C-alpha positions in Angstrom: 107.9 44.6 139.4 105.3 46.6 141.5 105.4 46.2 145.3 102.3 45.0 147.2 101.0 48.6 147.6 101.4 49.3 143.9 99.6 46.0 143.0 96.7 47.1 145.3 96.5 50.4 143.4 96.5 48.6 140.0 94.0 46.0 141.1 91.7 48.7 142.4 91.9 50.4 139.0 90.9 47.1 137.2 88.1 46.4 139.7 86.3 49.8 139.0 84.3 50.8 136.0 85.9 53.8 134.2 83.3 54.7 131.6 83.4 58.4 132.4 87.2 58.6 132.3 87.4 56.6 129.1 84.8 58.9 127.4 86.6 62.0 128.6 90.0 60.7 127.3 88.6 59.7 124.0 87.0 63.2 123.7 90.2 65.1 124.7 92.4 63.1 122.3 90.4 64.6 119.4 91.6 68.1 120.3 94.7 67.9 122.6 97.3 65.8 124.1 96.7 64.2 127.6 99.1 64.0 130.6 98.8 61.9 133.7 100.2 63.4 137.0 100.7 61.2 140.1 101.0 62.6 143.6 101.8 60.5 146.6 102.4 61.8 150.1 106.0 61.5 151.3 106.3 59.3 154.5 102.5 59.0 154.9 102.9 55.7 156.9 105.2 57.5 159.3 102.8 60.4 159.6 100.1 57.9 160.6 102.3 56.4 163.2 103.2 59.8 164.7 99.8 61.5 164.6 97.3 58.7 164.4 94.5 57.7 162.0 92.2 60.6 162.9 94.7 63.2 161.6 95.5 61.1 158.5 91.8 60.9 157.7 91.6 64.6 158.1 94.6 65.0 155.7 92.9 62.8 153.1 89.6 64.6 153.4 91.4 68.0 153.1 93.2 66.7 150.0 89.9 65.6 148.5 88.4 69.0 149.0 91.6 70.8 147.8 91.5 68.8 144.5 87.9 69.7 144.0 88.8 73.4 144.4 91.8 72.8 142.1 89.6 71.3 139.3 87.4 74.4 139.3 90.4 76.7 139.1 92.5 74.9 136.4 90.6 74.3 133.2 93.3 71.9 132.0 92.3 69.3 134.6 89.5 67.1 133.4 89.6 64.1 135.8 91.0 63.3 139.2 90.7 60.0 141.1 92.2 58.5 144.3 92.5 54.8 144.0 94.0 53.8 147.3 95.0 55.8 150.4 97.1 58.8 149.5 97.7 58.0 145.8 96.2 60.7 143.5 96.0 60.6 139.7 95.3 63.8 137.8 94.5 63.9 134.1 95.2 67.1 132.3 94.7 68.5 128.7 98.0 69.5 127.1 97.4 72.2 124.5 100.1 72.6 121.9 102.9 74.9 123.1 105.6 76.1 120.8 107.5 77.6 123.7 107.9 74.4 125.8 108.3 70.7 125.0 105.7 68.3 126.2 107.8 67.0 129.1 108.4 70.6 130.3 104.6 71.4 130.1 103.8 68.3 132.3 106.6 69.1 134.8 105.4 72.7 135.2 101.8 71.6 135.6 102.7 68.9 138.2 104.8 71.4 140.3 102.0 74.0 140.2 99.4 71.5 141.2 101.6 70.0 144.0 102.4 73.5 145.4 98.7 74.5 145.5 97.7 71.3 147.2 100.5 71.5 149.8 99.6 75.1 150.6 95.9 74.2 151.2 96.7 71.1 153.3 99.4 72.8 155.4 97.0 75.7 156.1 94.2 73.4 157.3 96.1 70.7 159.3 97.3 72.8 162.2 97.6 69.8 164.6 100.9 68.7 162.9 104.4 70.0 163.5 105.4 68.7 160.0 104.5 69.9 156.6 103.0 67.7 153.8 105.1 67.0 150.7 104.6 64.8 147.7 106.4 62.3 145.5 105.6 63.6 142.0 105.7 61.8 138.6 104.0 62.3 135.2 103.7 60.9 131.8 101.9 61.7 128.5 99.2 59.3 127.4 99.0 58.5 123.7 96.3 56.6 121.8 97.6 53.3 120.4 95.9 51.0 117.9 97.1 47.9 119.7 95.6 48.7 123.1 92.2 49.7 124.4 91.8 53.0 126.2 91.5 51.2 129.5 94.7 49.3 128.9 96.5 52.5 127.8 95.5 54.2 131.1 96.5 51.1 133.1 100.0 51.2 131.5 100.3 55.0 132.2 99.4 54.4 135.9 102.1 51.7 136.2 104.5 54.0 134.5 104.0 57.0 136.9 104.1 54.7 140.0 107.4 53.2 138.8 108.8 56.7 138.2 107.8 57.9 141.6 109.5 54.8 143.2 112.7 55.5 141.4 112.8 59.1 142.5 112.0 58.0 146.1 114.8 55.4 146.0 117.3 57.8 144.6 116.5 60.3 147.3 117.0 57.7 150.0 120.3 56.5 148.4 121.7 60.0 148.4 120.8 60.5 152.0 122.4 57.2 153.0 125.6 58.1 151.2 125.7 61.5 152.8 125.2 59.9 156.3 128.0 57.4 155.7 130.3 60.2 154.8 129.4 62.2 157.9 130.1 59.1 160.1 133.5 58.4 158.3 134.5 62.1 158.7 133.3 62.2 162.3 131.5 65.5 161.5 128.6 65.1 163.9 128.3 67.9 166.4 126.7 67.6 169.8 124.5 70.5 171.1 123.1 70.7 174.6 119.6 72.1 175.0 118.4 73.1 178.5 115.3 71.5 180.1 113.5 74.1 182.1 111.0 73.8 184.8 108.0 75.9 183.8 106.8 76.1 187.5 110.2 77.1 189.0 111.8 78.8 186.0 115.1 76.9 186.6 117.2 74.5 184.5 117.0 71.0 185.9 118.8 69.1 183.1 120.0 69.1 179.5 119.1 67.2 176.4 121.9 66.3 174.0 121.1 66.8 170.3 123.2 65.4 167.4 123.6 67.5 164.3 125.3 67.0 160.9 127.2 69.7 159.1 125.2 72.9 158.3 125.1 72.2 154.6 123.8 68.6 155.0 120.3 67.1 155.1 121.1 65.9 158.6 121.4 69.4 160.1 117.7 70.1 159.7 116.2 70.9 163.0 112.9 69.4 164.1 110.0 71.9 164.1 109.2 72.3 167.7 106.9 75.3 167.3 104.2 76.0 164.7 102.1 79.1 164.3 98.5 77.9 164.8 96.1 79.6 162.3 93.2 79.8 164.7 91.2 82.8 165.8 93.5 83.4 168.8 96.7 82.9 166.7 99.0 81.6 169.4 102.3 79.5 169.2 102.4 76.1 170.8 
């Protein structure tokens, strides 16, 4: 069953007219297959808590502009919409490809699109010490005699949302299992980082940092510094 956020997305789809999308899909079905790609920002709620709504609005505005640029560059993309918040749905034409199966074509397209969007957003949003990443899922859309085009799209949207949730859950489960093993094996290292007075140039204390093994997810260091791509090009 969809969660409350998923239900909001689906309800928003049902509440809006989709004449243009339906016409485009019906037209594309005559000459090619159609794929739906779903992108959802990883930990967007946490980003909002950390950086505030102004930065999040800037992220979404930058995403909107990046998708417009993308649509001009990739002829296979024929429709993009954002139904709620950071949930983007991209419809692409899938030309017949003897070299790759349909699923591989969609996977390749979704990764290329996500990489381009991430690059554009991470270039523009210099106020953050974190980089934007996406949950990605995709599905082909086939015409069916038993469903209207709108119902077929609705089912595809439910499908990609469900896929993305499964991938997200599997990722969290893997991290939980890894963390439990680290605790059981007592393989957490403590590192001491000096706290320096900028006015005196002396050490007046230490901060203790916990790190997992080097090969683990929990060894990743926070990004304290980021090169700001402004005219003066300085590091904060």
